C-alpha positions in Angstrom: -27.2 47.5 -5.6 -26.2 45.0 -8.1 -28.2 42.1 -9.5 -26.3 39.0 -10.6 -28.2 36.9 -13.2 -27.3 33.3 -13.0 -27.9 30.7 -15.8 -30.6 29.1 -13.7 -32.4 32.4 -13.4 -32.2 33.0 -17.1 -33.8 29.6 -17.9 -37.0 30.8 -16.1 -37.6 33.1 -19.1 -37.9 32.2 -22.8 -35.1 32.8 -25.2 -35.5 34.9 -28.4 -37.4 32.0 -30.1 -39.8 31.6 -27.2 -38.1 28.4 -25.9 -37.6 27.6 -22.2 -34.7 25.7 -20.7 -32.2 23.2 -22.2 -34.8 21.2 -24.1 -36.7 24.0 -25.8 -40.0 23.5 -24.2 -42.6 26.2 -24.8 -45.1 27.7 -22.3 -48.6 26.5 -22.7 -51.3 28.0 -20.5 -53.2 25.7 -18.2 -56.5 26.3 -20.1 -55.0 24.9 -23.3 -53.5 21.7 -21.8 -56.7 19.6 -22.3 -56.7 20.5 -26.0 -53.2 19.2 -26.4 
């Protein structure tokens, strides 16, 4: 069985710097959103 990773699938995970997607957003847990 072979798994083909697409660019769209890879964007679901952060890159080496912890950034997500084309615009470099970062994951913030739901519990911290009110503080921001």
